[in-house]
C-alpha positions as CSV (number, residue, x, y, z in Angstrom):
1,M,151.7,0.6,133.1
2,T,149.4,-1.8,134.8
3,D,146.3,0.5,134.1
4,A,146.9,1.3,130.9
5,P,144.0,1.3,128.6
6,R,143.7,-2.1,126.7
7,I,143.5,-1.4,123.1
8,V,142.2,-3.6,119.9
9,V,143.5,-2.4,116.4
10,A,141.8,-3.4,113.3
11,E,143.5,-2.1,110.2
12,D,143.8,-3.9,107.0
13,E,146.9,-2.3,105.6
14,A,149.5,-4.3,107.4
15,I,152.3,-1.4,107.4
16,I,150.1,1.3,108.8
17,R,148.6,-1.4,111.5
18,L,152.3,-2.2,112.8
19,D,153.1,1.6,112.6
20,L,149.9,2.4,114.7
21,V,150.6,-0.8,117.2
22,E,154.3,0.3,117.9
23,T,153.4,3.9,118.4
24,L,150.6,3.0,120.9
25,R,153.0,0.6,122.9
26,E,155.7,3.7,122.8
27,E,152.9,5.9,124.3
28,G,152.0,3.6,127.2
29,Y,148.8,1.6,126.0
30,D,148.4,-2.0,126.2
31,V,147.7,-3.3,122.4
32,I,145.9,-6.8,123.2
33,G,144.6,-7.4,119.9
34,E,145.3,-6.9,116.3
35,A,143.3,-7.8,113.2
36,A,143.1,-7.1,109.3
37,R,139.4,-7.8,108.8
38,G,136.5,-6.4,110.5
39,D,134.6,-9.8,111.5
40,D,138.0,-10.8,113.3
41,A,138.1,-7.6,115.0
42,L,134.5,-8.1,116.3
43,R,135.4,-11.6,117.5
44,L,138.8,-10.0,119.4
45,I,136.6,-7.4,120.8
46,D,134.0,-9.8,122.1
47,E,136.7,-12.3,123.6
48,L,139.1,-9.6,124.9
49,K,136.9,-6.8,126.1
50,P,139.4,-4.0,125.4
51,D,138.9,-0.6,126.7
52,L,139.1,0.8,123.0
53,A,138.8,-0.6,119.6
54,I,140.6,1.3,116.9
55,L,138.8,0.4,113.8
56,D,139.8,1.5,109.8
57,V,136.5,2.5,108.1
58,R,137.4,-0.1,105.2
59,M,138.2,-3.5,105.7
60,P,137.4,-6.7,104.3
61,G,134.4,-8.8,106.2
62,L,133.0,-6.1,107.9
63,D,133.8,-2.6,107.5
64,G,134.7,-0.3,110.5
65,I,131.4,1.3,110.7
66,E,129.4,-2.2,111.0
67,V,132.1,-3.5,113.7
68,A,131.6,-0.1,115.4
69,R,127.7,-0.2,115.3
70,E,127.9,-3.9,117.0
71,V,130.6,-2.7,119.7
72,V,128.5,0.2,120.6
73,A,125.2,-1.4,120.8
74,N,126.9,-4.0,123.2
75,R,128.5,-1.1,125.1
76,S,131.7,-3.4,124.5
77,A,134.2,-0.8,124.2
78,A,135.1,3.0,123.1
79,V,135.5,3.3,119.7
80,L,137.9,5.3,117.5
81,I,137.6,5.3,113.7
82,L,140.5,5.6,111.4
83,T,139.5,7.5,108.0
84,A,141.2,8.8,105.1
85,F,141.4,12.4,104.6
86,G,138.3,13.7,102.8
87,Q,135.7,10.8,103.4
88,R,133.3,13.2,105.5
89,E,130.3,11.0,104.9
90,L,132.2,8.4,106.5
91,V,132.9,10.4,109.2
92,E,129.1,11.3,109.8
93,R,128.2,7.3,109.5
94,A,131.1,6.7,112.0
95,A,129.3,9.1,114.3
96,E,125.9,7.9,113.8
97,A,127.2,4.5,114.4
98,G,128.5,5.6,117.8
99,A,132.0,6.2,117.2
100,M,133.4,8.2,120.1
101,A,136.1,9.9,118.1
102,Y,137.9,9.7,114.6
103,L,141.6,10.0,113.5
104,V,142.2,10.9,109.7
105,K,145.1,9.2,107.7
106,P,147.7,9.8,107.5
107,W,147.6,10.5,111.4
108,Q,150.0,12.3,113.5
109,R,151.4,11.0,116.6
110,N,150.4,14.3,118.5
111,D,146.5,13.9,117.3
112,L,146.8,9.9,118.5
113,V,146.6,10.5,122.3
114,P,143.9,13.0,122.6
115,A,141.6,11.1,120.3
116,I,142.1,7.9,122.2
117,E,141.4,9.9,125.5
118,M,138.6,11.4,124.2
119,A,136.9,8.4,123.1
120,I,137.5,6.4,126.3
121,A,136.5,9.5,128.2
122,R,133.0,9.7,126.2
123,H,132.6,5.9,126.4
124,R,132.8,6.2,130.2
125,E,130.2,8.9,130.4
126,T,127.9,6.9,128.0
127,L,128.2,3.8,130.5
128,A,127.8,6.0,133.7
129,L,124.6,7.4,132.1
130,A,123.2,4.1,130.8
131,E,123.8,3.0,134.5
132,D,122.2,6.1,136.1
133,N,119.2,5.4,133.7
134,E,118.9,1.8,134.7
135,N,118.9,3.0,138.4
136,L,116.1,5.4,137.9
137,T,114.1,3.3,135.8
138,D,114.5,0.8,138.8
139,Q,113.7,3.4,141.2
140,L,110.6,4.6,139.2
141,E,109.5,0.8,139.2
142,V,110.0,0.1,143.1
143,R,108.0,3.5,143.5
144,K,105.2,2.2,141.3
145,L,104.9,-1.1,143.3
146,V,105.0,0.8,146.7
147,D,102.1,2.8,145.5
148,R,100.3,-0.1,144.7
149,A,100.9,-2.0,147.6
150,K,99.8,1.4,149.7
151,G,96.4,1.5,147.7
152,K,95.8,-2.0,148.5
153,L,96.6,-1.6,152.2
154,M,94.5,1.4,152.4
155,D,91.5,-0.1,150.3
156,E,91.6,-3.4,152.1
157,H,92.8,-2.7,155.7
158,G,91.7,0.9,156.1
159,L,95.1,2.2,156.6
160,S,95.9,5.8,156.0
161,E,98.5,6.4,153.2
162,N,101.3,7.3,156.0
163,D,100.5,4.0,157.8
164,A,100.6,2.1,154.6
165,F,103.7,3.4,153.6
166,R,105.2,2.9,157.2
167,F,103.7,-0.8,157.3
168,V,105.7,-1.5,153.9
169,Q,109.0,0.2,155.2
170,T,108.8,-1.4,158.6
171,S,108.2,-4.6,156.9
172,A,111.3,-4.2,154.6
173,M,113.5,-3.2,157.6
174,G,112.2,-5.8,160.0
175,N,112.5,-8.8,157.4
176,R,115.6,-7.3,156.0
177,K,113.8,-7.4,152.4
178,S,113.8,-4.4,149.8
179,M,111.1,-2.4,149.5
180,R,110.5,-3.8,145.9
181,D,110.1,-7.4,147.7
182,V,107.8,-6.5,150.3
183,A,105.5,-4.2,147.9
184,E,105.3,-7.4,145.9
185,S,104.4,-9.6,148.8
186,V,101.5,-7.1,149.9
187,I,100.1,-6.8,146.1
188,N,100.1,-10.5,145.8
189,G,98.3,-10.9,149.3
190,E,101.2,-12.8,150.8
191,L,101.8,-10.2,153.3
192,A,99.3,-7.8,155.4
193,P,98.9,-6.1,158.6
194,E,97.8,-8.3,161.5
195,A,94.2,-7.7,162.3
196,D,93.6,-5.8,165.8
C-alpha cells in the first residue's frame, strides 16, 4: 500500500512493541520508526513526520503524555495512547494533552484499526479547522486593512465609500496585486487616485 498511514511506535516493553509492529504491518500500515524511550520517540516523530504516533503512557526519558503534548502542540502527527487497564486518570491526562484516541493493554486486534482510524481522522479534522481558522483570521485582517484604506481615501481624496472600495479593487486587479498589498500601499501613502 503506497498510501498506507505511516506510524511511529513507542513502547518500552520490547515484546509488546514487536507484537504491535507486526500486527500493524499485517493490517497494512507502514511502521516507519520504533522507540523504547519517550525522548527517542519525539526525535523520530520530528524527523520522520508520521501520520500517527502510538505512545505508551509509561516510558523512560519522557512519558507518553509529555510526548503527546509536544506532538499535538506542533501538529506533527495524530496521537494514540497505549495505557494499562484501570489507568483512568492517565487517560484523562492524555486527552488533555491532545491524544486523539487510546487503546487499553492488553489490546485486541479488532480494537486496533478503529482506534488508529479514529485518531488519524480526528487529527485531520483538527488540521482542517486550524487551517480554516488561519484563513478566517487572514480574511479579517485584509478586511480591516481595506477598511482603513477606504477611510483614508474618503478623508483625503473625498471619495465615497463605494468609490474608495472600487479604487482598491481595480488597483489590485490592474496591478496584479492582492487587496492586502494595495490597501497597505494606500495606508502608507504610496498609492492614491490621480487628481482630476
